[in-house]
N, C-alpha and C positions, 0 to 999 in steps of 0.2 A: 309201347309197341303198337297197340291198337290205333292210337292217335296218328302215329306215323303211317300206318297202313291206309287209313282213311284219307290222309293228305295225299299220299302217292296215287291212290285211286282217283281222287278228285282232279289232280293235275293231269292224269291220263285222259279223263273224260272231257275236260274243257275244250281241247281242239275239236273233238267230235261234235260237241254241242254247237260250237261256233260255226262249223262247216255246214250245219243244217240250215242256217239262216239264209234267206234269199236277199235280193238287192234292196228290199225295203226294211231289212232288219227283222223279218218275221220268219219264224219256223213253222211252215205249213203242216208239219207232222205233230206238232204239240198243240193241244187244244187250249190250254189255260196258261199262257206265258205271263199275262198281266203286265205288259210293259215292254216297249221296244226302244225307249230312250228318245223318241222323236216328239218334240213339242209341236202341237198342231193349233193353228189359229182358228179355233171353233169353240164357241161357248154353248154348252148343253144344259138345259134345265130339266132335271129329273123330277117328275111329279111324285113325291113321297117315297119313291124307291123301295117298294114293299118286298122286292126280291133281292135287295142289296147288290145290285149290279153296277152301281155308280163307281165303285172302287176299281173295277176292271177298266171301265171307259176312261176314268181319270188316269189310271196307270198307263194307258196307251197315248197319253199326251193331250187329251181333250180337256178343256176348262169346264169342270163340272160343278153345278150347284144343285142342291136338293132342297125342295120346298113344297108348299101347298097352295101357292098363289097363281091361279090361272088367268088373272085379268090381263088384258092386252097391255096395260101400262107396265106390267112386270115381264111377261113373256117376250115382248118386243125387244127387250134388251139382250136376247139370246139368239143364237143361230138355229138351234134345234130344240124342239119340245118333245120330251120322251114320256109317253103315257103307258105305263105297265099296269096290268090288272085293273083296268078301268072299265067297269061294267056299263052296258047300255042304260041310259037314264041317270047315271051317277053324277054327271057334271052339266046338267041342262042349262044352268045359268051362264055357261061360258062357251056355248056353241058359236056365237057371233065373234067372240074374241079369238077363238081358234081359227075360224075361217078367215078373219082379217089378217091374222098372223101369217098363215100359209100363203094367202093371196098376195101379200106384200113381200114375199121372198123367204119366209121361214121354212124350216124343215120339220115335218111332223112324223114322229116314229110311234106307230101304234103297235103295242107289244103284248102278246099273250093276254087276251081279254079274260079267259078262264070262266066265263059266264055265258050260258046259252042265251041267244038273242041277236038283234041286229044293231051294229054299231051306228049310233046316231050323232056322234060328236065330231065326226070327220067332215070335211067340206063336201058339198054336193057332188055326187058321182063316186064317192069313196066310202059308201056304205059297204058293209060285209056281214054275212050271216054266219054265226057260230052255232052249229047244230049239236056240238058235243064238247063238254069241257073236260072230258077224259081225252082220248086220242085214238086214232087208228094205229094199231101195232104193226111193225115196230116203229117207234118214234124216230129212230136214227136212220131209217131207210128213206132217203130223199135224193132227188136229182135236179140239177139245174137245167131248165128248159130254155133260158134266154141268156146265154153266156155273153152276148154282146152288150148287155145293159151295163152302164158304169158301176152300179152297185154290186155287180157280180164279176167285175174286172179281174181276170187272172185266177179266179176261184175254181176249185174242183168240188165234186160232191162231198168229199171228206171234210171240207171246210164248214159245211152247214151245221148249225146247232140242231138239237132235237126239236121235233114238232109236237107241241103239247096242247093243242086245241084241235078240234075237228072243224075245219073251215072249208066247205065245199067250193071248188073252183067256180061252179055255176052260180054261187051266191055272192061273188065279188061285184062291186059296183063298176060301171062302165069306164070310170076314170083309171082303173088299174090295168097294168100290164103284168101278166103272170111271169114270175122269175124262176120259181122252183116249186116242185110238187113232191108228194109222197110217191113211193114206188110200189109195185105189186098190187096188193088189194087196196092200197092207200092212194092210188094214182089220181083219184078224183078229189083228193084233199090238197089244198094249198099249203105250201111251206112258207113262201113269201111272195109279195107282189108290190108294185110301186107305180107311181104316176106323178104327173105334174099338174098343179092347180095354180092358175095365175102365174106369179113369179116364183112360186115355191114348189117344194117336193113333199110327197107323202110316201112313206114306206110302212108296210104292214107285215109282221111275221108273228108266229105263235110259239116262240122259243123262250128259253131262259139262258142268258149269257153270263150269269154270275158264277161265283166260286162254288155255290151250293148246287149248281146244276149237274145232273148226271151226264148231260151231253151239251156242253157249253159252246161248241163250235170253235173254230180257230180265231186267232187274233186278226188274221187277214180278213175274215168275214166282218168282224166288228169295224175294222178300219175302213174297209171299202164302203160299207153302208153309211157310216157317219160322214165320210168324206163326200159322198154324193149328196147327202142331206145338207151339208154345210156350204154347198156351192153358192147359194144366195143368202141374203140376210135382210130382215125387215128393218124399217126405220124405227128407232125407239120412239115411243109416244112422248110428245111434248106435253107440258103441263096444262095446256089449253085444248088438247086434242080430245076427240070423242072417246078414245080408249081410256084416257086418264079420268075424264069426268064420269064415265060409266063405272069404272072401278071404285070411285069414291062413293057413289050413291047406291051401289048394290047392297 
């Protein structure tokens, strides 16, 4: 009897769930759908994936690889480089590789640094100061200030994931355009910012979009951000290129 009741309830709920999806196959009212059935032509390289967020991005149709090789010879094979929890000074050997990757058309996603200091591995103009690795409360109180930017296309404030670093707007490098901030007492803290460098794109937020996040944001947020970062792609390093040789002799 109980199994029959569960089945009946499930069948009753299915039309309601389906009706919530928008024309992209995304339910903006559900934070953690983890997949909309759309295959996306975009290859993403997750650097070590310490917050186990790659599963969600892969579930949304992106081609995801997790690894620890930041050489240009490797990252140039991907459309987007995702750097979560990377502290200032942690990857000094790869600053040139990352700059060349972005300048050549790659997308760089800097994601929740979680260490006080100034980001030093982004391309020139995309430095940022983290003054608190806790956050200004409440972390879910955020608002979009640049709805016309492609990375925010069609989003509303409720789509934004939580803000888990203290990043003052005044500490953003000149290459960034501010996209969203905290609200209330947190209005001076960035939620996310973006900009173009050479042929590529840089996006910076201080969130966690994985299953273990208390405020993971909507699928629409994840899709919009990665789609914008995927717009260009670098040329893979040839075997005789500077990037390949540099990676061999490091």
